[in-house]
N, C-alpha and C positions, 0 to 999 in steps of 0.2 A: 237384702230383705225379701221376705216372701210376699208375693203378690196374691193376696187372698181374693176370693170372689167379689167382695165389696170394693176392693181397690180396682180390680179389673173392670167392674161396672162403672166406677168413677172415671177411669181412663176412657172407656167407650163413650160415656156422656160428654167428656171434654172434646174428644175427636169429633163427635157428632155436632157439637156446638159450633165448631170451627169449619167443618168440612161436609155439612149436610147436603150442600148443593154443588160441591166441587170447588176448585181453586181457579177463579177466573184469571188471575194474573199469570200464574205459572202455566196454565193450560194455553194461554194465548201467546206466551213468549218462549217457553223452554221445550224443545223437542223431547219427547218421552225417551228416546234412545240415547240421550246425552248422559255419558258416564263421568263420574268425578268423585271427589271426596270433600268432606267438610269437617271442621273441628269446633267443638265448644270450648271457648276460651274465657278465663276469668278476667273481668275488667276491673276488679278490685280484690283485695285480700279477704279471706273468710274461711269457712269450713263447708265442705261439700256434703250434701245429702240429697237423695232422690234419684240416683243414677238408674236404678232398676226401672222405675216408672218411665223415665225419659227414654231408655232403651226400648221398653215395651211399646211405647208410642210409635217410634220409628219402625219397629217390626210389624206392628198392626197396620201401619200405613202401607208398608211394602215388605213382605217377608224376605225378599231377596237382598235387602240392605244388610251390609255387614257393619257391626258396631264393635268398637274396641275401647274398653274403659282404660284410660291412661292414668287416672288418679282415683282411687277408690273412695267410697263414702267414709266420712269421718276424718278425712285428710285436710290439713290446712293448705290453702293455696295463696299465692301472691299474684298480683296483676301480671297478666301475660301467660300464666300457666295454661297448658293444654290439658283438658279434662277428659274429653270424649271425642273419638274419631268415628265418622260415619262414611262408608264407602258404598257406591252404587249409583242408581239413577238420581240425578240431581233434581229432577222434578219432584220425586217422592221426598227427598231430603228437605226441599224448600217448603213443601206443603205441610210437613210434620213439624217444621222448625218451631213455630210459636207455641204450639200446644206442649211440646216436649220441654221447651225452655220455661214455660209457665210453671210446670211442676218443679223443675230443677231449681229455678230461682227462688221460688217460695220456700221449699224445704231447706235449701242451703241457707236462706235467710234465718229460719228458725234455729238451725244448727249453729250458725254464726253468733246470733244473739245469745243463745244458751252458753256458748263457750266464753263469752265475755263475763257472765256472772260466775261461771265455774272458775275462771282464772282469778277473779277478784277475791274469792274466798279459799283459794288453794292452800293457804297457810293454816287453815282450820280443819276440823273434822266434820263440818256441816256439809250437807248435800243439797244441791239445787234440784227441786222437783217441779213438774208442770202441774197444770190444773185441767179442768174440763172446759176451760174457756178457749175452745178450738173452733176452727172454721167448719161449719156443718159439712159432713161427708169426708173431711180430711183428718179426722182425729187420729186414726191409726198411723197415717203418714206423718203427721206433725209430732206425735209422740215418739215415733221412730227417729225423726230429725233431732228431737231433744236428746235422745240417747247418743246420737252421732256427735252432738256438741258437748258431750261429757256429763249431761244431766241425767236425771232419773225420773221414772214415771210415777205419778200418783194414780188414782183410780182411772181405769179405762172407761168405766160406765157406772151407773148407779148401783149395780148389783155387786160391785167389787168390795164394798165395805160399808159400814154404817158411819155416817158423818152427821152428827147432831149439831145443827146450827141454831142461831138465835131464834129463827122463826119456828123451828120445831119446839123449842122450849116455851116460846110465847103461846103457841097453840095448846100445848099440854098444860100450861098454867091454868087454862080455863077448866081443866079437870081436877085442879087442885094439886098438881104435881110440882115439886121444886126440882132443881137441877139433879139432885141425887135420885129422886124418884124417876126422872126421865131416863137417866143412865141405867138404872136397875131394870126398868121396863124394857129397854132396848136389849140388854144382855139376856134377859129371861126369854125374849121372843126370838133371839138370833141363833143361828147355827153355831155350834162350838168351833167351827172353822173360821168364823168371820170376826174381825176385830172391830172394836167400837172406838171411834174418835169423837171428841167433843170440842166444840169451839167455845173459848172463854175469853173474857175481856179484862179480867182482873186477876191479881195473884190469889185472892181469896177463892175465886171460882176455880182456879187451877187446883188448889189444894183440895177443894170439895170434890172435884171431878176425879182426882186420883184416889181419894178415899172411897169414892163410890165404885171404883173398879174400872175406870176408863183405861183403854190400852194406849191411846194416843191423845195428847192434849194440844189443841190448835190454839196458839196464842195470837189473837186477832187484834191488829192495830194497837199493840202495846208499845209503850216507850221502851227503849233498850234497858233502862234501869229496872222497870217492872218485869221485863222479859227475863232478865238475868235472875231476879228473885224467883220467878216462876220455874225457871229451869232448875235452879238449885233445889226447889221443893219437890221436883219430880224425879230427881236423880235416882236411878235404879228401880224406879216404880212405874214409869211410863215414858214412852217416846214423846219428844216435844217437837212441834212444828210451828214456825213463824209464818204469818201471812198478813196481807193487807197493805197495799200500796208500796211494796218494797221495790226499789229501783237500783240502778248501778251505783248511785251515790250513797245509798244507805245500806246495801247488802253486806258490806264488810263489817260494819258495826253490829249488825244483827247477828252475823255468824260468830262474832267474838263474844256473844253472850253465852255461847256453849250449846245453843239449840241444835237439835239433830238434823232437822229438815227445814228448808226455806222454800215455800211454794211461791212461784212467780208467774202470774198470768200473762205478763207482758211478753214472755219468751215465745208464746204462740199467738196471742191476739194482736200484738203490736210490733212484731219483728219485721223490719223492712226487708224486701227481697234483696238477695245478693245479685250484684250486677254481673251478668254473664251474657255472652253473645255467641252466635254461630257464624263462622267465617268459611266461605268456600275457598278451598285451597287451590 
């Protein structure tokens, strides 16, 4: 993955957070000239993501460190697999250890959680997509991790597309606009390059939104029975997306309605970190 300026800044902030005043433990115990090697190891199975930021942290801590990626991002690992090797001054390796692992564990956790959803619906044509429910500052990294887990990205930010939600409709209702009027207003004010997505809660609203020219219909918190009817009403007219409290127990039945996309906030906001550790060889 490309380490853009915002990611570089995030890495610098993370290093500063942990190393602003030095490393009291390592400085008092480990002679600087001690050379050795260490390996990042998987302590449980999952999908790896975030190696480039982890490597960058070791390099920023000490440019003389040599890093060797043994298993690339997007790969599935099992307990005991060796993922990354670091060679050089052990004091530098130990100082950078926690910061590097924090990035790697977090992003691998997102990739792993995403892969569970992707595997659950692999027999269908539906796609798992993320949301903007991301950790502040980590959006680009977490969305990258989603891709490494086999998922796809929704909007990166508010400028990427028009998404009309219930609060937009309620606000414009004060101006006398119904759902059709809201959609038409959005389309008339939008660039021709941008798509209009509309959140609906009933089959009737889905039909109205399609008739008004919406490009994507977001089926929010619908029963699978109503979702299937809505999908059928939108065939060849608009892309359909399911959303709202979808979890690993329900995602299969949602996918089997024929919906095109399934957005899951949990893959970023609630994914547990993958258990990884660094061992001195």
